[in-house]
Backbone bond lengths (Angstrom), bond angles and torsions (degrees), N, CA, C in turn:
res aa  C-N    CA-C-N  psi(-1)  N-CA   C-N-CA  omega(-1)  CA-C   N-CA-C  phi
1 M - - - 1.454 - - 1.521 109.11 -
2 M 1.350 116.31 136.47 1.449 121.99 -179.70 1.524 109.92 -69.96
3 M 1.330 116.15 129.86 1.452 120.26 -178.27 1.526 110.04 -91.98
4 I 1.330 116.97 130.67 1.463 121.27 176.04 1.524 107.24 -78.97
5 M 1.318 115.11 127.60 1.458 119.82 -179.05 1.518 109.80 -112.62
6 K 1.310 115.03 159.49 1.461 122.67 178.45 1.519 109.85 -59.03
7 N 1.324 114.48 142.81 1.450 120.89 178.08 1.529 110.19 -69.41
8 D 1.317 116.02 138.71 1.462 122.75 178.66 1.523 107.79 -121.07
9 A 1.345 115.50 58.59 1.461 120.96 -176.27 1.523 110.48 -97.08
10 H 1.331 114.48 141.79 1.464 121.82 179.69 1.516 109.29 -128.34
11 R 1.326 115.55 143.75 1.461 121.50 179.51 1.527 109.22 -67.77
12 I 1.315 116.42 118.30 1.462 121.89 -174.26 1.531 111.40 -65.50
13 T 1.322 117.22 -29.91 1.464 119.75 -178.51 1.527 112.18 -70.58
14 N 1.316 117.90 -20.38 1.469 121.64 178.33 1.525 112.72 -98.82
15 Y 1.314 116.68 -6.51 1.458 121.06 -172.91 1.527 110.97 -78.07
16 V 1.326 115.34 135.70 1.464 121.36 175.30 1.529 107.02 -101.31
17 F 1.317 115.83 109.04 1.459 121.01 -178.51 1.527 109.85 -70.40
18 M 1.334 113.95 145.84 1.459 121.14 -176.65 1.536 109.20 -130.28
19 P 1.346 116.23 159.95 1.472 119.29 178.07 1.527 113.71 -59.99
20 G 1.326 118.33 -28.87 1.463 121.39 -178.37 1.510 114.77 -83.52
21 D 1.334 118.42 -0.35 1.458 121.04 -179.42 1.522 110.62 -71.98
22 N 1.317 115.37 134.08 1.468 122.74 175.76 1.517 107.21 -115.67
23 L 1.324 116.31 107.85 1.453 122.08 -169.19 1.522 112.27 -115.88
24 L 1.315 116.12 140.10 1.456 122.62 172.33 1.528 106.67 -117.78
25 F 1.324 116.83 109.77 1.461 121.44 177.27 1.519 108.15 -82.03
26 D 1.322 116.33 126.87 1.457 122.74 179.82 1.532 109.57 -73.30
27 A 1.319 117.21 161.26 1.464 122.10 -178.69 1.524 111.79 -57.21
28 N 1.335 117.33 -37.00 1.465 118.89 -177.83 1.526 111.42 -64.63
29 I 1.325 117.59 -31.03 1.467 121.01 177.84 1.525 109.59 -70.72
30 W 1.323 116.92 -45.66 1.463 119.88 177.57 1.524 110.45 -61.13
31 L 1.327 118.14 -35.04 1.463 120.76 178.06 1.532 111.47 -67.45
32 F 1.328 117.20 -37.68 1.467 119.18 175.50 1.525 110.75 -63.65
33 I 1.316 116.59 -36.79 1.465 121.03 -175.78 1.525 111.61 -81.42
34 Y 1.326 117.97 -47.15 1.470 122.22 -172.86 1.522 114.61 -115.30
35 G 1.310 118.58 -13.24 1.459 121.01 -172.88 1.509 113.86 -77.01
36 P 1.330 115.54 173.32 1.465 120.52 -177.21 1.532 113.29 -66.60
37 Q 1.319 118.27 -22.41 1.460 119.73 177.60 1.523 110.64 -92.93
38 G 1.335 117.56 5.08 1.459 122.38 179.75 1.515 111.46 -72.49
39 D 1.313 116.56 73.51 1.461 123.27 -178.70 1.528 109.21 -82.74
40 P 1.328 118.67 122.18 1.465 121.10 -179.22 1.533 113.56 -57.77
41 R 1.337 116.70 -19.64 1.474 119.85 177.87 1.534 111.64 -82.62
42 D 1.326 117.44 -15.62 1.466 121.96 -179.22 1.533 108.84 -75.55
43 W 1.316 117.47 129.08 1.466 121.82 -176.84 1.522 111.70 -59.68
44 R 1.344 117.20 -32.47 1.462 119.46 179.86 1.527 110.93 -69.22
45 T 1.315 116.44 -41.09 1.467 120.07 177.46 1.524 109.73 -61.64
46 R 1.316 116.91 -46.94 1.480 120.91 179.28 1.521 110.98 -62.01
47 T 1.317 116.90 -46.07 1.469 121.65 -177.21 1.522 111.39 -62.14
48 Y 1.326 116.94 -50.32 1.462 119.59 -175.57 1.526 112.38 -75.79
49 S 1.325 118.18 -30.43 1.467 120.36 174.44 1.520 110.48 -65.00
50 K 1.318 116.25 -42.72 1.470 120.90 178.43 1.529 110.27 -65.68
51 S 1.315 116.61 -39.54 1.466 120.38 178.82 1.521 111.21 -64.95
52 L 1.329 116.94 -40.88 1.461 120.41 176.34 1.527 109.72 -60.77
53 A 1.325 116.89 -46.64 1.469 120.82 179.25 1.523 110.87 -60.14
54 N 1.336 117.29 -41.72 1.467 121.14 179.89 1.526 111.49 -66.94
55 A 1.327 117.11 -39.85 1.468 120.86 178.60 1.526 110.30 -63.88
56 L 1.330 116.61 -43.86 1.463 120.58 179.26 1.527 111.14 -65.69
57 K 1.319 116.65 -41.72 1.471 121.48 179.72 1.529 110.62 -63.00
58 A 1.328 116.79 -36.52 1.465 121.44 -179.29 1.524 112.32 -76.95
59 G 1.324 117.05 -14.04 1.460 120.31 -177.39 1.515 113.19 83.16
60 S 1.333 117.03 22.42 1.467 120.69 175.85 1.521 108.55 -66.04
61 S 1.324 116.28 153.75 1.468 121.60 177.82 1.520 108.92 -94.00
62 L 1.329 115.99 126.11 1.456 122.41 177.50 1.519 108.50 -105.59
63 Y 1.317 115.35 132.59 1.460 121.46 -179.25 1.521 109.37 -113.38
64 I 1.323 114.90 151.44 1.464 121.11 177.03 1.523 108.37 -137.06
65 D 1.294 114.82 144.21 1.463 122.55 -178.92 1.530 108.27 -126.32
66 V 1.311 116.63 155.28 1.457 121.20 -176.81 1.532 111.99 -61.11
67 L 1.326 119.00 -32.01 1.466 120.47 178.00 1.522 110.90 -62.93
68 V 1.328 116.59 -42.40 1.459 121.21 179.65 1.532 109.46 -65.02
69 L 1.335 116.29 -46.32 1.465 119.10 179.11 1.522 111.78 -61.95
70 S 1.313 117.21 -42.16 1.458 121.31 -179.95 1.528 110.67 -62.67
71 E 1.338 117.19 -45.27 1.460 120.45 177.91 1.524 110.87 -62.76
72 F 1.344 117.14 -42.29 1.457 121.72 178.77 1.529 110.14 -59.19
73 I 1.326 117.08 -51.03 1.463 122.05 -177.13 1.530 111.12 -62.26
74 N 1.320 117.00 -49.22 1.463 120.65 -176.65 1.528 112.24 -67.14
75 R 1.329 116.41 -42.11 1.470 119.52 179.41 1.528 110.47 -67.52
76 Y 1.321 117.07 -41.70 1.467 122.51 178.49 1.534 109.71 -58.06
77 A 1.323 116.92 -48.08 1.470 120.97 -179.85 1.531 111.06 -61.85
78 R 1.320 117.04 -42.18 1.466 120.32 179.73 1.529 111.44 -68.30
79 L 1.329 117.52 -36.62 1.464 120.12 176.02 1.523 110.86 -64.53
80 E 1.317 116.47 -41.13 1.468 120.23 177.42 1.526 110.58 -62.63
81 H 1.320 116.73 -41.28 1.463 120.26 177.48 1.522 110.19 -59.60
82 K 1.306 116.23 -44.37 1.463 121.70 179.86 1.537 110.67 -64.26
83 L 1.329 117.04 -37.42 1.462 121.23 179.74 1.524 112.52 -70.19
84 Q 1.325 116.75 -22.78 1.472 122.00 178.62 1.529 107.75 -82.45
85 K 1.315 116.29 68.50 1.464 121.67 -174.24 1.532 113.01 -54.73
86 A 1.310 116.36 -29.93 1.463 120.09 -179.19 1.532 111.88 -80.40
87 S 1.323 116.75 -6.45 1.463 119.68 -177.35 1.528 110.45 -70.08
88 P 1.334 116.12 119.47 1.459 119.12 178.86 1.528 112.50 -83.97
89 Y 1.337 116.61 -0.51 1.456 121.16 -171.81 1.520 112.93 -89.93
90 R 1.317 114.59 150.74 1.455 120.34 165.58 1.518 106.27 -70.83
91 F 1.321 118.43 163.87 1.463 121.04 -172.39 1.532 112.56 -56.14
92 K 1.310 117.55 -49.67 1.475 119.13 -176.27 1.522 111.76 -64.53
93 T 1.318 117.09 -34.93 1.467 120.42 175.84 1.530 109.31 -67.10
94 F 1.327 116.27 -43.31 1.467 121.72 177.21 1.529 110.45 -59.19
95 R 1.331 116.34 -44.18 1.465 121.19 -179.05 1.528 111.73 -62.29
96 D 1.324 117.23 -30.34 1.461 121.60 179.27 1.530 112.73 -89.46
97 S 1.323 117.36 -1.93 1.465 120.44 -175.55 1.525 111.95 -87.57
98 S 1.320 115.60 165.40 1.471 120.58 176.81 1.524 110.99 -67.77
99 A 1.322 118.27 -25.04 1.470 121.44 178.10 1.522 111.87 -64.92
100 F 1.326 117.00 -24.99 1.467 120.20 -178.13 1.532 112.84 -83.29
101 K 1.321 117.49 -22.27 1.475 120.66 -175.07 1.534 113.35 -54.89
102 P 1.338 120.91 -48.27 1.470 119.05 178.12 1.532 112.75 -67.23
103 I 1.314 116.25 -30.31 1.464 120.58 177.36 1.526 109.51 -68.49
104 A 1.323 116.87 -44.41 1.469 120.90 178.08 1.527 110.25 -59.83
105 K 1.312 116.44 -40.63 1.467 120.77 178.75 1.534 110.51 -63.40
106 H 1.314 116.07 -42.07 1.467 120.68 178.88 1.536 110.78 -64.80
107 I 1.329 116.60 -43.80 1.468 120.87 178.24 1.528 109.64 -60.77
108 A 1.323 117.06 -46.26 1.470 120.83 179.37 1.524 111.09 -59.09
109 N 1.336 117.49 -40.31 1.467 120.72 177.74 1.526 111.54 -64.37
110 D 1.335 117.12 -40.79 1.467 120.07 177.53 1.527 111.17 -65.91
111 V 1.324 116.72 -38.39 1.468 120.17 177.79 1.527 109.94 -64.52
112 R 1.323 117.55 -39.91 1.475 120.17 176.16 1.524 110.92 -59.97
113 R 1.326 116.97 -40.19 1.477 120.60 178.08 1.528 110.48 -62.30
114 I 1.321 115.85 -45.62 1.468 120.81 -179.45 1.526 110.30 -62.54
115 V 1.327 116.46 -51.30 1.467 120.89 -178.55 1.530 110.21 -60.52
116 G 1.330 116.70 -34.29 1.458 120.83 178.65 1.519 113.73 -66.42
117 L 1.320 116.95 -21.05 1.467 121.64 179.61 1.525 112.35 -92.50
118 C 1.317 116.65 -13.05 1.462 121.23 -167.21 1.524 113.63 -119.37
119 I 1.314 112.90 163.91 1.460 122.66 170.72 1.530 105.73 -99.16
120 R 1.331 116.04 126.02 1.465 118.48 179.19 1.523 109.86 -74.62
121 T 1.330 115.09 138.52 1.457 121.41 178.08 1.517 108.89 -137.46
122 E 1.305 115.79 160.72 1.463 122.05 177.72 1.523 109.16 -96.63
123 S 1.318 115.59 152.47 1.465 120.74 -178.02 1.520 112.59 -70.25
124 G 1.321 118.03 -18.00 1.458 120.46 -176.69 1.517 111.87 76.78
125 F 1.313 116.73 22.10 1.458 121.50 -176.63 1.520 112.39 -54.91
126 E 1.322 116.49 -35.28 1.468 119.72 -178.07 1.529 112.42 -65.00
127 S 1.334 117.61 -20.44 1.464 119.13 -176.50 1.531 113.84 -111.98
128 V 1.338 118.14 -2.09 1.471 118.61 178.96 1.518 110.18 -75.60
129 D 1.304 115.28 154.75 1.457 121.03 176.90 1.527 107.66 -79.66
130 I 1.318 116.21 92.23 1.463 121.81 -174.84 1.524 111.53 -62.05
131 A 1.316 117.27 -33.80 1.470 119.62 178.68 1.524 110.47 -62.29
132 D 1.331 117.90 -43.85 1.466 121.27 177.40 1.526 111.34 -62.77
133 L 1.339 115.83 -44.70 1.469 119.27 179.99 1.527 111.07 -60.44
134 L 1.321 116.33 -45.34 1.459 119.86 -178.41 1.527 112.30 -70.29
135 N 1.341 117.45 -35.62 1.463 119.94 175.26 1.524 110.28 -62.06
136 E 1.324 116.75 -45.22 1.462 121.13 178.39 1.528 110.59 -63.74
137 F 1.325 116.41 -46.08 1.465 120.53 178.24 1.533 110.38 -60.60
138 G 1.321 116.62 -40.67 1.465 122.23 -178.93 1.512 114.26 -62.99
139 R 1.318 117.60 -19.22 1.463 121.38 176.15 1.537 110.98 -73.85
140 G 1.334 115.78 -14.70 1.457 119.82 173.18 1.511 117.14 87.08
141 N 1.315 117.53 11.08 1.467 117.25 179.49 1.522 112.72 -128.72
142 S 1.307 117.27 28.90 1.464 120.82 178.50 1.521 110.37 -138.66
143 D 1.307 114.98 143.02 1.455 121.79 172.81 1.527 107.18 -88.99
144 F 1.320 117.03 127.15 1.458 120.56 -174.86 1.533 111.63 -59.71
145 N 1.332 117.73 -45.47 1.462 119.81 179.12 1.526 111.56 -60.88
146 D 1.330 117.02 -39.05 1.466 120.49 177.33 1.530 110.60 -61.91
147 Q 1.325 116.45 -39.03 1.466 120.10 178.00 1.532 110.71 -63.13
148 V 1.333 116.74 -42.79 1.467 120.61 -179.88 1.533 109.67 -65.76
149 L 1.346 117.59 -41.34 1.469 120.15 177.84 1.528 111.59 -64.20
150 T 1.323 116.47 -37.64 1.472 119.88 176.15 1.519 110.50 -61.77
151 A 1.320 116.69 -45.82 1.469 120.74 178.24 1.527 110.70 -61.88
152 L 1.329 117.25 -40.73 1.463 121.51 177.32 1.524 110.61 -59.41
153 C 1.323 116.51 -47.91 1.470 120.16 179.51 1.526 110.98 -61.98
154 Q 1.323 116.72 -40.91 1.463 120.19 -179.90 1.524 111.56 -64.56
155 T 1.331 117.64 -46.25 1.462 120.01 -175.33 1.526 112.97 -75.66
156 R 1.336 117.22 -29.07 1.470 120.53 -177.52 1.530 112.99 -100.07
157 G 1.341 117.27 -2.18 1.460 120.73 -179.46 1.520 112.88 66.23
158 L 1.342 116.10 39.80 1.461 121.30 -178.52 1.521 110.91 -97.90
159 T 1.317 116.07 145.62 1.453 122.43 171.89 1.518 107.34 -92.00
160 L 1.310 116.50 128.53 1.459 121.87 -178.14 1.521 109.41 -87.98
161 V 1.327 116.23 127.05 1.465 122.11 173.26 1.518 105.53 -103.27
162 T 1.344 116.28 112.31 1.465 120.94 -173.96 1.512 110.82 -149.67
163 H 1.316 115.20 159.89 1.464 122.21 172.33 1.527 109.41 -116.50
164 D 1.317 116.50 5.76 1.459 123.67 -174.28 1.530 110.32 -85.94
165 A 1.323 116.00 112.62 1.466 121.20 -178.61 1.523 112.72 -65.70
166 D 1.335 117.66 -14.14 1.465 120.33 177.53 1.524 112.00 -62.47
167 F 1.320 117.81 -17.76 1.460 120.79 -179.02 1.531 112.76 -85.38
168 K 1.323 117.36 4.04 1.465 120.39 178.53 1.527 109.21 -58.95
169 D 1.310 115.67 132.03 1.463 123.26 177.83 1.526 113.51 62.49
170 C 1.325 116.70 31.63 1.468 120.03 179.64 1.529 112.01 -85.60
171 G 1.327 117.86 -12.73 1.456 119.93 175.48 1.511 115.42 87.60
172 V 1.337 118.18 16.20 1.463 120.62 174.85 1.524 108.48 -121.85
173 A 1.326 115.61 159.03 1.458 120.38 176.09 1.525 108.71 -69.03
174 I 1.331 115.62 133.88 1.462 122.03 -176.91 1.523 109.69 -130.01
175 L 1.326 115.37 139.09 1.464 122.43 168.43 1.519 106.44 -112.70
176 T 1.338 116.56 129.93 1.454 119.99 -173.82 1.528 111.41 -158.78
177 A 1.314 114.60 163.66 1.467 121.94 169.45 1.528 109.78 -113.26
178 N 1.319 117.11 4.98 1.462 122.39 -178.81 1.529 109.73 -81.13
179 R 1.324 116.07 115.77 1.469 121.09 -177.52 1.523 112.43 -61.23
180 R 1.327 117.19 -32.30 1.470 119.35 179.46 1.523 111.58 -65.50
181 L 1.330 117.75 -33.34 1.472 120.73 176.35 1.512 111.08 -75.40
182 L 1.321 117.15 -29.75 1.469 121.68 -176.83 1.519 112.92 -81.71
183 A 1.337 117.39 -17.40 1.472 121.47 -176.53 1.518 111.31 -67.23
């Protein structure tokens, strides 16, 4: 049975990034920075953009995993669909339409920027205890991808940068501006 551990969350605005930091930015952070809802007036966009700049300036190592990229790409596309208020299409029809082609190109360019800043890593899926993950998921209060990212951070010694309150008490080091994670 998966053991719930105490939250190890730290306020990202007070954090001093160091060259030895190994960070995994969650998809929601990349969406604040590069996504369609990444409004420069939004405090989260400003906070996480500044944190990314500080981490890079300090020489911290940023890691990226295919789950994070997949969530970023899929969520970005769905947000764009939602923003296209005049779009009469369902999402999959929209994705196959000519209206989506420039959006797909923009998403691909943002993904190239992200990958260019990061070290690619594997989720370690082959070595996670799948029975524990599925038992936890089966209880109905866990996101499977979040569980895999938690396991990745635990096995690789990565600090998770996230705004997702679902990571509360996941047992990994977290940098965040989310008050619910900091409580």
